[in-house]
C-alpha positions as CSV (number, residue, x, y, z in Angstrom):
1,X,0.0,0.0,0.0
2,X,1.2,3.5,-0.7
3,X,3.0,5.3,2.1
4,X,1.1,8.1,3.7
5,X,2.9,11.4,4.1
6,X,1.8,14.2,6.4
7,X,2.9,17.9,6.4
8,X,5.7,18.6,8.7
9,X,6.2,21.5,11.1
10,X,9.7,21.9,9.8
11,X,10.2,23.0,6.2
12,X,12.5,25.1,4.1
13,X,11.9,28.9,4.0
14,X,11.5,28.5,0.2
15,X,10.9,25.7,-2.2
16,X,8.7,22.6,-1.7
17,X,7.0,21.7,1.5
18,X,8.4,18.9,3.5
19,X,5.9,16.2,4.6
20,X,6.4,13.5,7.1
21,X,5.8,9.8,6.6
22,X,3.1,8.6,8.9
23,X,2.1,5.0,8.3
24,X,3.3,2.2,6.1
25,X,1.0,-0.8,5.8
26,X,2.2,-4.2,4.7
27,X,0.8,-7.7,5.3
28,X,-1.3,-6.5,8.1
29,X,1.6,-5.1,10.0
30,X,1.7,-1.3,10.7
31,X,4.9,0.6,11.1
32,X,4.4,4.2,12.2
33,X,7.2,6.6,11.1
34,X,7.9,9.8,13.0
35,X,4.7,9.2,14.8
36,X,3.3,6.5,17.1
37,X,1.6,3.2,16.8
38,X,-1.3,2.8,19.2
39,X,-3.8,0.0,19.9
40,X,-7.3,1.1,20.6
41,X,-9.9,-1.3,22.1
42,X,-13.4,-0.5,23.2
43,X,-14.7,-0.5,26.7
44,X,-18.1,0.7,27.4
45,X,-18.2,2.7,24.2
46,X,-14.9,4.6,24.8
47,X,-11.4,3.9,23.6
48,X,-8.9,2.1,25.8
49,X,-5.2,2.0,24.8
50,X,-3.7,-1.5,24.7
51,X,-0.3,-1.9,26.2
52,X,2.5,-1.9,23.7
53,X,6.1,-0.8,23.6
54,X,7.1,0.8,20.3
55,X,10.8,1.5,20.4
56,X,11.9,3.9,17.9
57,X,15.6,4.6,17.0
58,X,16.1,7.4,14.6
59,X,19.5,8.1,13.0
60,X,19.7,10.9,10.5
61,X,22.5,12.2,8.3
62,X,22.2,15.6,6.5
63,X,24.3,17.5,4.1
64,X,23.9,20.6,1.9
65,X,21.8,22.7,4.3
66,X,23.3,26.2,4.8
67,X,24.4,26.9,8.3
68,X,23.7,23.3,9.3
69,X,26.0,20.5,10.3
70,X,27.2,18.2,7.5
71,X,25.7,15.3,9.3
72,X,23.3,15.0,12.2
73,X,22.4,12.0,14.2
74,X,19.5,11.9,16.6
75,X,18.8,8.7,18.4
76,X,15.1,8.6,19.5
77,X,13.9,5.6,21.5
78,X,10.2,5.6,22.4
79,X,10.1,9.1,20.7
80,X,12.4,10.6,23.3
81,X,15.8,11.9,22.3
82,X,18.4,9.5,23.7
83,X,21.6,10.5,21.9
84,X,22.9,13.3,19.6
85,X,25.8,13.9,17.3
86,X,26.8,16.3,14.6
87,X,29.9,17.7,12.9
88,X,30.3,20.2,15.8
89,X,30.3,17.6,18.6
90,X,32.0,15.0,16.5
91,X,30.9,12.3,18.9
92,X,27.7,10.7,19.9
93,X,26.6,12.1,23.2
94,X,24.1,10.5,25.6
95,X,20.8,12.3,26.4
96,X,19.4,9.6,28.6
97,X,20.8,7.7,31.6
98,X,20.3,4.3,29.9
99,X,22.5,5.4,27.0
100,X,25.3,6.3,29.3
101,X,25.1,2.8,30.8
102,X,25.2,1.4,27.3
103,X,28.4,3.3,26.5
104,X,30.1,1.7,29.5
105,X,28.8,-1.9,29.0
106,X,28.5,-2.2,25.2
107,X,31.4,-0.1,23.8
108,X,31.3,-2.0,20.5
109,X,27.8,-1.0,19.7
110,X,28.5,2.6,20.7
111,X,31.6,2.8,18.5
112,X,29.5,1.5,15.6
113,X,27.0,4.3,16.0
114,X,29.8,6.9,16.1
115,X,31.8,5.5,13.2
116,X,29.1,4.9,10.7
117,X,27.9,8.5,10.3
118,X,30.1,9.4,7.4
119,X,29.5,6.0,5.7
120,X,25.7,6.5,5.8
121,X,26.2,10.1,4.5
122,X,28.2,8.8,1.5
123,X,25.8,6.1,0.5
124,X,22.8,8.3,0.8
125,X,24.4,10.7,-1.7
126,X,25.0,7.8,-4.0
127,X,21.6,6.3,-3.6
128,X,19.8,9.5,-4.3
129,X,21.9,11.1,-7.0
130,X,19.3,10.5,-9.7
131,X,16.3,11.6,-7.7
132,X,16.5,15.2,-8.8
133,X,14.1,15.8,-11.7
134,X,15.0,19.4,-12.2
135,X,18.3,21.3,-11.9
136,X,18.6,24.0,-9.3
137,X,16.1,25.1,-6.8
138,X,15.4,23.5,-3.5
139,X,14.7,19.8,-3.4
140,X,13.9,17.6,-0.4
141,X,14.6,13.9,-0.1
142,X,13.6,11.8,2.9
143,X,14.6,8.2,3.7
144,X,13.0,6.0,6.3
145,X,14.7,2.7,6.9
146,X,14.6,0.3,9.8
147,X,12.9,-2.8,11.2
148,X,10.1,-3.7,13.5
149,X,9.8,-6.5,15.9
150,X,6.4,-8.0,16.8
151,X,6.8,-9.1,20.4
152,X,4.0,-11.6,20.1
153,X,5.2,-13.6,17.1
154,X,8.9,-12.5,17.6
155,X,9.0,-11.8,13.9
156,X,11.3,-9.1,12.6
157,X,10.3,-7.0,9.5
158,X,12.4,-4.5,7.7
159,X,11.4,-1.5,5.6
160,X,12.9,1.2,3.5
161,X,11.1,4.0,1.7
162,X,12.1,7.3,0.0
163,X,10.2,10.5,-0.4
164,X,10.9,13.2,-2.9
165,X,9.6,16.8,-2.3
166,X,7.0,15.5,0.1
167,X,5.6,12.7,-2.1
168,X,6.1,8.9,-2.2
169,X,9.0,8.1,-4.5
170,X,10.4,4.6,-4.2
171,X,10.2,1.7,-1.7
172,X,12.1,-1.6,-1.1
173,X,10.1,-4.8,-0.8
174,X,12.3,-7.1,1.3
175,X,10.2,-10.2,0.6
176,X,10.7,-10.0,-3.2
177,X,14.0,-8.1,-2.8
178,X,12.9,-5.6,-5.4
179,X,12.5,-1.8,-5.6
180,X,9.0,-0.5,-6.3
181,X,8.8,2.8,-8.1
182,X,5.9,4.8,-6.7
183,X,6.1,7.4,-9.4
184,X,7.2,7.2,-13.1
185,X,10.1,9.6,-12.3
186,X,11.5,7.0,-9.9
187,X,12.3,4.5,-12.6
188,X,15.8,6.0,-13.1
189,X,16.5,5.9,-9.4
190,X,15.3,2.3,-9.3
191,X,18.0,1.2,-11.6
192,X,20.7,2.7,-9.4
193,X,19.2,1.2,-6.2
194,X,19.2,-2.3,-7.7
195,X,23.0,-2.3,-7.2
196,X,22.4,-1.8,-3.4
197,X,19.8,-4.5,-2.9
198,X,22.1,-6.9,-1.0
199,X,23.2,-4.2,1.4
200,X,19.7,-3.2,2.2
201,X,18.8,-6.9,2.6
202,X,21.7,-7.3,5.1
203,X,20.6,-4.3,7.0
204,X,17.0,-5.5,7.3
205,X,17.9,-9.0,8.4
206,X,21.1,-8.6,10.4
207,X,22.2,-5.1,11.3
208,X,18.9,-3.6,12.3
209,X,17.6,-6.4,14.4
210,X,20.9,-6.6,16.3
211,X,20.8,-2.8,17.0
212,X,17.2,-3.0,18.1
213,X,17.6,-5.9,20.5
214,X,20.7,-4.2,22.1
215,X,18.8,-1.0,22.6
216,X,15.8,-2.8,24.1
217,X,18.1,-4.6,26.5
218,X,19.7,-1.5,27.8
219,X,16.5,0.6,28.0
220,X,14.3,-2.0,29.7
221,X,13.8,0.0,32.9
222,X,13.2,3.2,30.9
223,X,10.5,1.6,28.8
224,X,8.8,-0.2,31.7
225,X,8.3,3.0,33.7
226,X,4.8,3.9,34.9
227,X,3.9,7.6,35.4
228,X,0.6,9.0,36.4
229,X,-0.7,12.2,34.7
230,X,-1.7,15.7,35.7
231,X,-5.4,16.0,35.2
232,X,-7.4,19.2,34.7
233,X,-10.7,20.5,33.4
234,X,-10.7,22.7,30.3
235,X,-13.5,24.7,28.5
236,X,-13.2,26.8,25.4
237,X,-16.4,28.8,25.8
238,X,-19.1,29.0,28.5
239,X,-21.5,26.9,26.4
240,X,-18.9,24.3,25.2
241,X,-18.4,20.9,26.7
242,X,-16.0,20.5,29.6
243,X,-13.0,18.6,28.7
244,X,-11.2,16.4,31.2
245,X,-7.5,16.5,30.1
246,X,-4.8,14.1,31.3
247,X,-1.2,14.6,30.3
248,X,2.2,13.2,31.1
249,X,1.3,9.6,31.7
250,X,3.2,6.5,30.6
251,X,2.7,3.9,29.2
252,X,-0.2,4.3,26.8
253,X,-2.4,1.6,28.3
254,X,-4.8,3.8,30.1
255,X,-8.5,4.8,30.2
256,X,-10.4,7.8,31.3
257,X,-14.2,8.3,31.8
258,X,-16.8,10.5,33.3
259,X,-18.9,9.4,36.3
260,X,-22.2,10.5,37.7
261,X,-22.9,9.5,41.3
262,X,-20.0,7.1,41.1
263,X,-21.3,5.3,38.0
264,X,-19.6,5.5,34.6
265,X,-21.7,7.4,32.0
266,X,-21.7,7.4,28.2
267,X,-24.5,9.8,27.2
268,X,-23.1,13.3,26.4
269,X,-19.5,12.0,26.5
270,X,-17.1,12.2,23.6
271,X,-13.8,10.4,23.7
272,X,-10.9,12.1,21.9
273,X,-7.8,10.5,20.5
274,X,-4.7,9.8,22.5
275,X,-1.7,12.0,21.6
276,X,2.0,11.8,22.0
277,X,3.9,14.5,24.0
278,X,7.4,15.6,23.0
279,X,8.9,13.9,26.0
280,X,7.5,10.5,25.0
281,X,4.6,10.6,27.5
282,X,0.9,10.8,26.4
283,X,-2.1,13.0,26.7
284,X,-5.7,12.2,26.3
285,X,-9.0,14.0,26.9
286,X,-12.7,13.3,27.0
287,X,-15.6,15.8,26.7
288,X,-18.7,16.1,28.8
289,X,-21.7,18.0,27.4
290,X,-23.0,20.0,30.3
291,X,-25.9,21.8,28.4
292,X,-28.5,19.7,30.3
293,X,-26.6,19.6,33.6
294,X,-28.1,22.0,36.2
295,X,-25.7,23.9,38.4
296,X,-27.0,21.9,41.4
297,X,-26.0,18.6,39.7
298,X,-22.4,19.5,38.9
299,X,-21.2,18.1,42.2
300,X,-22.5,14.7,41.1
301,X,-20.0,14.4,38.3
302,X,-16.3,13.6,38.3
303,X,-13.6,12.5,35.8
304,X,-11.5,9.4,36.5
305,X,-8.2,8.4,35.0
306,X,-6.8,4.8,35.4
307,X,-3.4,3.6,34.3
308,X,-2.9,-0.1,33.7
309,X,-0.9,-1.8,36.4
310,X,-1.4,1.0,38.9
311,X,-4.1,0.8,41.6
312,X,-4.2,4.5,42.2
313,X,-6.9,6.5,40.3
314,X,-6.7,10.2,39.5
315,X,-10.1,11.8,40.1
316,X,-11.2,15.4,39.6
317,X,-14.7,16.7,40.4
318,X,-16.7,18.9,38.0
319,X,-16.3,22.3,39.7
320,X,-16.3,25.7,38.1
321,X,-13.3,26.7,40.2
322,X,-11.2,23.9,38.7
323,X,-12.0,24.8,35.0
324,X,-9.3,26.5,33.0
325,X,-10.8,28.7,30.3
326,X,-9.7,30.9,27.4
327,X,-12.3,33.6,27.8
328,X,-10.7,35.3,30.8
329,X,-7.9,34.5,33.3
330,X,-7.2,30.8,33.4
331,X,-7.4,29.2,36.8
332,X,-5.0,26.5,37.6
333,X,-6.1,24.7,40.7
334,X,-5.6,21.0,41.7
335,X,-3.3,19.0,39.4
336,X,-2.0,22.1,37.7
337,X,-1.2,21.3,34.1
338,X,2.0,22.1,32.4
339,X,1.7,20.0,29.3
340,X,4.4,19.4,26.7
341,X,3.8,20.5,23.1
342,X,2.0,18.1,20.9
343,X,4.8,17.1,18.6
344,X,4.3,14.0,16.6
345,X,6.7,15.3,13.9
346,X,9.8,14.5,15.9
347,X,12.4,14.4,13.3
348,X,12.6,15.5,9.7
349,X,15.5,16.2,7.4
350,X,15.7,19.0,4.9
351,X,18.2,18.8,2.0
352,X,19.2,21.7,-0.2
353,X,20.1,21.1,-3.9
354,X,22.0,17.8,-3.8
355,X,21.6,15.7,-0.6
356,X,18.8,14.5,1.6
357,X,18.7,12.9,4.9
358,X,18.6,9.4,6.2
359,X,16.3,8.3,9.0
360,X,17.1,5.0,10.7
361,X,14.2,3.8,12.7
362,X,13.9,0.7,14.7
363,X,11.1,-0.1,17.1
364,X,9.2,-2.9,18.6
365,X,5.4,-3.0,18.6
366,X,2.2,-5.1,18.6
367,X,-0.3,-5.2,15.7
368,X,-2.5,-2.3,16.7
369,X,-4.4,0.6,15.3
370,X,-2.6,3.9,14.8
371,X,-2.4,6.8,17.2
372,X,-4.0,9.8,15.7
373,X,-1.7,12.8,15.6
374,X,-4.2,15.7,15.0
375,X,-6.1,17.1,18.0
376,X,-9.8,17.9,17.9
377,X,-11.3,21.4,18.2
378,X,-11.6,21.2,22.0
379,X,-7.9,20.5,22.2
380,X,-7.1,24.1,21.2
381,X,-7.3,25.2,24.8
382,X,-4.9,22.4,25.9
383,X,-2.5,23.5,23.2
384,X,-2.6,27.1,24.5
385,X,-1.8,25.8,27.9
386,X,1.0,23.7,26.6
387,X,4.6,25.0,26.5
388,X,5.4,26.2,23.1
389,X,9.2,25.8,23.3
390,X,10.8,22.7,21.7
391,X,14.0,21.7,23.3
392,X,17.2,22.1,21.4
393,X,18.5,18.5,21.3
394,X,22.1,19.7,21.6
395,X,21.3,21.2,25.0
396,X,18.9,18.7,26.6
397,X,20.5,16.2,28.9
398,X,18.7,13.7,31.1
399,X,20.4,13.7,34.5
400,X,18.5,10.8,36.0
């Protein structure tokens, strides 16, 4: 099935827009690129996230971008920046505690990450030299390559796709070991990539699985953490529904619902999609239509958040004093919210004139439905309350 690309927050100041790959479907297995895979079940009419551990490892190399490093490597595991390297630092630097431990206990793996940067950069230039359909101007090439591990079947699957100026261009089918041109213009590039088929096959079947398993081993405690959220009430207008918003929780197996007199209710309740925060945690909100609720009955309602594997519930009552609004001074009472920006587009590479970027993604997941990356209308208030500053990866270090 054709790869789906979605507009990115990052794009060149001129030239074609950059779009990000979202989902790639094949043989019933879903790999989510630069986004998040999420399983949704149904409980009492509302979505419940099923537990899964998508581990994502992104490695990017860039060249040709003015005032930018010749190469850039960002290692993202579970959508959290774990290590960083560019031509300025000249070495892969840890950004999470588990990476520091890996440096000490698995030096061979660490040295491989550091040494392969220039090699990937060179081969990307060779692989994409015939992508450019027009001379001059700004052109954008994106490559997503990696593997996925289904932890139920223990089956490993590899994938490689290229995008050109925000559109599907060419993909590698590892089962048939052939390149599939997704546009007529990709036929020329297809001939060049045929000479690299064996290298990509080796990467999909040997190199990538080895890297993934090593990362999962070192990051086990990080990936198995359990964090309760901050919960607050939001309302966009006096007549709009009241949204119960939970943010900062991990993992994504959680559920939230409204109650009346201690009993879960479904009438007048709308469940929104779970979203990914920049720090790898999640946020989720559900709306309650209060048009038919009298002021005297407000005290009978509350919102409940439950995290799988944790006996503690987070409960917040329906009270005007606890509602944060955007038609006056916002009030932050119990469980004050300081949400992270909704950033699903974690990494994207822009390339000027000649070279693109390589994204190396590995992660482990179960066969589940995708996590939606676009908030609904009532999420506008939560975005306003969120911090709008995206951390500079070169200056963010986890000190835990």
